[in-house]
C-alpha positions as CSV (number, residue, x, y, z in Angstrom):
1,M,-9.0,-1.3,-9.2
2,L,-5.5,-2.4,-8.2
3,S,-3.8,-5.5,-9.3
4,P,-2.6,-8.0,-6.8
5,H,0.9,-7.0,-7.5
6,E,0.1,-3.3,-6.9
7,I,-1.5,-4.3,-3.6
8,S,1.7,-6.1,-2.6
9,T,3.8,-3.3,-3.6
10,L,1.6,-1.0,-1.3
11,L,2.0,-3.3,1.5
12,L,5.8,-3.5,0.9
13,V,5.9,0.4,1.0
14,Q,4.1,0.4,4.3
15,R,6.5,-2.3,6.0
16,A,9.8,-2.0,4.1
17,P,9.9,1.1,2.0
18,Y,13.7,0.9,1.5
19,Q,13.0,-2.2,-0.5
20,V,11.0,-0.5,-3.1
21,E,12.4,1.6,-6.0
22,A,10.6,4.9,-5.4
23,L,10.6,6.0,-9.0
24,G,10.1,2.4,-10.6
25,E,7.4,0.9,-12.4
26,D,6.0,-0.7,-9.4
27,T,5.1,2.6,-7.9
28,D,4.0,4.5,-11.0
29,R,0.5,3.5,-10.6
30,L,0.4,3.9,-6.9
31,R,1.7,7.5,-7.3
32,H,-0.9,8.1,-10.0
33,E,-3.7,6.9,-7.6
34,Q,-2.3,9.2,-4.8
35,L,-1.6,6.1,-2.7
36,V,2.1,6.7,-2.5
37,E,4.3,9.8,-2.5
38,V,8.0,10.0,-2.9
39,E,10.2,11.6,-0.3
40,L,13.5,13.1,-1.6
41,L,16.2,12.5,1.0
42,A,19.0,14.8,1.8
43,T,21.5,11.9,0.3
44,G,20.0,12.5,-3.0
45,G,17.9,9.2,-2.8
46,A,14.1,8.8,-3.0
47,L,11.9,6.8,-0.5
48,P,8.3,5.9,-1.3
49,R,5.8,6.8,1.5
50,L,2.1,6.0,2.0
51,T,-0.2,8.9,1.7
52,S,-3.4,9.2,4.0
53,R,-5.2,7.7,1.1
54,G,-2.8,4.8,0.9
55,R,-3.0,4.2,4.6
56,E,-6.8,4.2,4.6
57,L,-7.0,1.7,1.7
58,L,-4.7,-0.6,3.6
59,R,-6.9,-0.1,6.9
60,R,-10.1,-0.9,5.0
61,L,-8.4,-4.0,3.2
62,D,-7.2,-5.3,6.7
63,A,-10.8,-4.8,8.1
64,F,-12.2,-6.6,5.1
65,C,-9.7,-9.6,5.4
66,K,-10.5,-9.9,9.1
67,Q,-14.3,-9.9,8.6
68,Q,-13.8,-12.8,5.9
69,A,-11.6,-14.6,8.2
70,S,-14.0,-14.5,11.1
71,P,-16.8,-17.2,11.7
72,S,-20.3,-16.2,10.7
73,D,-22.7,-15.1,13.4
74,E,-25.6,-16.8,11.7
75,S,-27.0,-20.1,13.1
76,P,-27.3,-23.0,10.5
């Protein structure tokens, strides 16, 4: 199970990968879980990218959050 910090790092990789240290502590667990991979740039830098598994996890998390936020279909 991912911690809230790891989930927020995963979201940051999705939306602003240049703000995440690709080889730092924040991405270690995400790389271990195969949710993030590191792209080596021609400039010598590294950039974190979501894997298909990482994109799927965020898609499911988004669907779950939307389901929780929508009103219930049950009658009182």
